C-alpha positions in Angstrom: 0.0 0.0 0.0 1.3 3.5 -0.8 1.7 6.2 1.8 1.0 7.8 4.0 1.4 10.9 1.9 2.1 14.3 3.2 -1.6 15.1 2.5 -2.7 12.1 4.5 -0.5 12.9 7.5 -1.7 16.5 7.4 -5.3 15.4 7.4 -4.8 13.1 10.3 -3.1 15.8 12.3 -5.8 18.4 11.6 -8.5 15.9 12.7 -6.5 14.9 15.7 -6.1 18.5 17.0 -9.6 19.9 16.0 -12.3 17.2 15.5 -11.2 14.6 18.0 -11.2 17.0 21.0 -14.7 18.3 20.0 -16.0 14.7 19.6 -14.6 13.8 23.0 -16.8 16.5 24.6 -20.0 16.6 22.6 -22.7 14.1 23.4 -25.0 12.7 20.7 -28.2 14.1 22.0 -30.0 17.5 22.2 -27.9 20.5 21.1 -24.8 18.3 20.9 -26.4 16.1 18.2 -27.6 19.2 16.3 -24.1 20.6 16.2 -22.6 17.3 15.0 -25.2 16.9 12.3 -24.7 20.4 11.0 -20.9 20.2 11.1 -20.8 16.7 9.5 -23.0 17.9 6.6 -20.3 20.4 5.6 -18.2 17.4 4.5 -20.5 17.0 1.6 -19.7 20.4 0.3 -16.7 18.8 -1.5 -16.8 19.1 -5.3 -18.4 16.3 -7.2 -17.1 15.0 -10.6 -18.1 17.2 -13.5 -21.0 15.9 -15.5 -22.6 14.0 -12.6 -26.4 13.8 -12.8 -28.4 13.8 -9.6 -32.2 13.4 -9.2 -34.3 12.9 -6.1 -36.0 9.6 -5.5 -39.1 9.3 -3.3 -41.3 6.4 -4.0 -43.7 4.3 -1.9 -42.7 0.6 -1.9 -44.1 -2.6 -0.6 -41.2 -2.8 1.9 -41.4 0.9 2.9 -40.9 4.3 1.3 -37.7 4.6 -0.6 -36.0 8.1 -0.5 -32.6 9.2 -1.6 -30.6 10.5 -4.5 -30.0 8.7 -7.8 -26.5 9.7 -8.7 -25.0 9.0 -12.2 -21.6 9.9 -13.3 -21.1 11.1 -16.9 -19.8 7.8 -18.2 -22.0 5.5 -16.0 -24.0 2.8 -17.7 -27.4 2.4 -16.0 -28.0 -0.9 -17.8 -24.9 -2.5 -16.4 -26.0 -2.5 -12.8 -26.5 -0.2 -9.8 -25.0 0.5 -6.3 -27.1 0.8 -3.1 -25.1 3.1 -0.9 -25.7 3.3 2.9 -24.0 6.3 4.4 -22.2 6.5 7.7 -22.6 8.7 10.7 -23.1 6.4 13.7 -26.8 5.9 12.7 -27.5 9.3 14.2 -25.9 11.8 11.7 -24.8 11.7 8.1 -27.1 12.5 5.3 -27.6 12.9 1.6 -25.6 16.2 1.9 -22.7 14.7 3.7 -22.2 11.8 1.3 -23.3 12.8 -2.1 -19.7 13.6 -3.1 -18.5 10.1 -2.1 -21.5 8.5 -3.9 -20.7 10.5 -7.0 -17.1 9.5 -6.9 -18.1 5.9 -6.5 -20.4 6.2 -9.6 -17.4 7.6 -11.5 -15.0 4.9 -10.4 -17.3 1.9 -11.0 -19.3 3.2 -14.0 -22.6 2.4 -12.3 -25.4 4.7 -11.0 -25.7 4.9 -7.2 -28.8 5.1 -5.1 -27.7 7.1 -2.0 -30.4 6.0 0.5 -31.9 8.5 2.9 -32.6 6.0 5.6 -34.2 7.0 8.9 -31.8 8.0 11.6 -31.8 7.5 15.4 -32.7 8.5 18.0 -35.9 9.7 16.2 -36.1 6.3 14.5 -34.4 3.5 16.4 -33.7 -0.1 15.3 -34.9 -1.6 13.1 -35.9 1.5 11.1 -32.6 2.0 9.2 -32.2 -1.8 8.7 -35.7 -2.0 7.2 -35.0 1.0 4.9 -31.8 -0.8 3.7 -33.9 -3.8 2.7 -36.5 -1.6 1.0 -33.8 0.1 -1.0 -32.4 -3.2 -2.1 -35.8 -4.6 -3.1 -36.6 -1.3 -4.9 -33.5 -1.7 -7.1 -34.7 -5.2 -8.0 -38.1 -3.8 -8.9 -36.4 -1.3 -11.3 -35.4 -4.3 -13.3 -31.9 -5.0 -12.0 -31.0 -8.6 -11.4 -29.5 -9.3 -7.9 -26.1 -10.1 -9.4 -26.1 -6.7 -11.0 -26.5 -4.9 -7.7 -23.6 -3.8 -5.4 -24.3 -2.9 -1.8 -21.8 -0.5 -0.2 -21.5 1.5 2.9 -19.2 3.3 5.3 -18.9 3.2 9.1 -22.5 2.6 10.4 -23.5 2.2 6.8 -21.1 -0.7 6.8 -23.1 -2.3 9.6 -26.3 -1.8 7.7 -24.7 -3.4 4.6 -23.5 -6.4 6.6 -26.9 -6.6 8.4 -28.7 -6.6 5.0 -26.6 -9.5 3.8 -27.3 -11.4 7.0 -31.0 -10.7 6.7 -31.0 -11.9 3.0 -29.2 -15.0 4.2 -31.9 -15.7 6.9 -34.7 -15.1 4.3 -32.9 -17.3 1.8 -33.3 -14.4 -0.7 -31.0 -13.7 -3.7 -27.7 -12.0 -2.8 -26.3 -8.9 -4.5 -23.3 -9.4 -6.9 -20.8 -7.7 -4.6 -20.3 -5.6 -1.5 -17.9 -2.8 -0.6 -17.3 -1.5 3.0 -15.3 1.6 4.0 -14.2 1.4 7.7 -17.3 -0.5 8.9 -18.6 -0.1 12.4 -19.8 -3.6 13.1 -19.5 -4.6 16.7 -22.0 -2.3 18.5 -20.7 -3.3 21.9 -17.5 -1.4 21.1 -15.3 -4.3 22.2 -11.6 -3.6 21.9 -12.0 0.0 20.9 -10.4 1.5 24.0 -7.4 -0.8 23.9 -6.7 0.0 20.3 -7.3 3.8 20.8 -4.8 3.7 23.7 -2.1 2.3 21.4 -2.9 4.4 18.3 -5.2 7.4 19.2 -7.9 7.6 16.5 -7.8 11.1 14.9 -11.5 11.6 15.2 -13.5 8.6 16.4 -13.7 8.4 20.3 -14.6 4.9 21.5 -17.1 6.5 23.9 -19.0 8.2 21.1 -19.1 5.0 19.0 -20.7 3.1 21.9 -23.1 6.0 22.5 -24.2 6.0 18.9 -24.7 2.3 18.9 -27.0 2.5 21.9 -28.9 5.4 20.4 -29.6 3.2 17.4 -30.3 -0.1 19.3 -32.7 1.5 21.8 -34.2 -1.2 23.9 -33.1 -4.0 21.6 -30.4 -6.5 22.8 -27.1 -5.9 21.0 -27.0 -9.6 20.5 -30.1 -9.5 18.4 -29.5 -11.3 15.0 -30.0 -8.1 13.1 -27.6 -6.2 15.3 -24.8 -8.7 15.9 -23.7 -9.0 12.3 -20.9 -11.5 13.2 -23.5 -14.1 14.0 -24.8 -16.5 11.4 -23.4 -18.1 8.2 -21.4 -16.0 5.8 -21.2 -18.8 3.2 -23.6 -17.3 0.7 -22.3 -13.7 1.1 -21.1 -12.1 -2.2 -17.5 -11.1 -2.9 -16.6 -8.2 -0.6 -13.9 -5.5 -0.5 -13.2 -3.8 2.8 -10.9 -0.7 2.9 -9.8 0.8 6.2 -7.0 2.8 7.7 -4.5 1.4 10.2 -4.8 4.3 12.6 -8.5 4.0 13.3 -9.9 2.4 16.4 -12.6 0.5 14.4 -10.0 -1.5 12.4 -10.6 -4.6 14.5 -14.2 -4.8 13.1 -12.9 -5.1 9.6 -10.4 -7.8 10.6 -13.0 -9.9 12.4 -15.4 -9.8 9.5 -12.7 -10.7 7.0 -11.7 -13.7 9.1 -15.4 -14.8 9.5 -16.0 -14.6 5.8 -12.9 -16.5 4.8 -13.6 -19.2 7.4 -17.0 -19.6 5.7 -15.4 -19.9 2.3 -16.7 -16.5 1.1 -14.4 -14.1 -0.8 -13.3 -11.1 1.3 -10.4 -8.8 0.4 -9.3 -6.6 3.3 -7.1 -3.6 2.5 -5.5 -1.8 5.4 -4.0 1.5 4.2 -1.1 2.9 6.3 -1.7 6.3 8.0 -5.3 6.6 6.7 -8.2 7.9 8.8 -11.7 6.6 9.2 -13.5 6.4 5.8 -10.5 8.0 4.1 -11.9 7.5 0.5 -14.4 10.3 1.4 -11.4 12.7 1.3 -10.5 11.9 -2.3 -10.4 15.6 -3.1 -7.6 16.0 -0.5 -5.6 12.8 -0.2 -4.0 10.9 -3.2 -4.4 7.5 -1.4 -8.2 8.1 -1.4 -8.2 8.5 -5.1 -6.2 5.3 -5.5 -8.5 3.4 -3.2 -11.6 4.5 -5.2 -9.9 3.4 -8.4 -9.4 0.0 -6.9 -13.0 -0.1 -5.9 -13.9 0.4 -9.5 -11.7 -2.5 -10.6 -13.0 -4.8 -7.9 -16.7 -4.1 -8.7 -16.3 -4.6 -12.4 -14.4 -7.8 -11.8 -16.8 -9.2 -9.3 -19.9 -8.4 -11.3 -18.4 -9.8 -14.5 -17.6 -13.0 -12.6 -21.1 -13.2 -11.1 -22.8 -12.6 -14.5 -20.6 -15.2 -16.2 -21.4 -17.9 -13.6 
């Protein structure tokens, strides 16, 4: 893996000295949550690739209303397949505004349109609202005429949990799996096991373990964290589609990516885990600043094209 570049080190230092201290103090409730939501949305003010087309989606569906943005890069082929993107933000923040630039870059790198899903957030809407919305988004894409093997499910951080949870639920329902999955720095173990120990060794530039656990509890509500739709490490991974996971080696959530990779490989499923030196949580979102992020997105495009071609040829 290349790096860390000067830009990556600078980004990590800026986050470590500005965002992390604020995240340590602010609680994810009341005025604190409002501040976090407004601040996080400014991330989405990054430029999007020229020629990208964006239209709003809001349609009633048998599995629930589907809302979001349909994002298509200039050279994307809507007939080749589609990506369901589940944004991060600890289940409680993150939005269409904060993630449309990343979804647009993903469309450009893969050549596929992206449905950036506007799922319901906690604490206004607790589990299983977001998980149900993810299933509705997937079924909606199939209703648009896409075959399961043409669909890619992707997500970052908490959106990675929703992606893994969707695959687990499809397994339990014995329903058709998507053609591939991509996770950026997934937040998978909602108990937060091991986060403090890793953070003590390599201080995460902007994800405090305490905030991760708080966000998980805001989402779970009264549900047991061992619930089959919350504990995504439970259950068989044998039918899961080819998966790419990209994470940075200085983030406290890295252990979640490693555990899922081990579980999938033990089940005989294909999982490629890339750990990028010196990169922060969901570093591909900083593609406009960091060269490694652009390289990572380019690799995502290669992975998706290869995985879908193999699925369609099977």
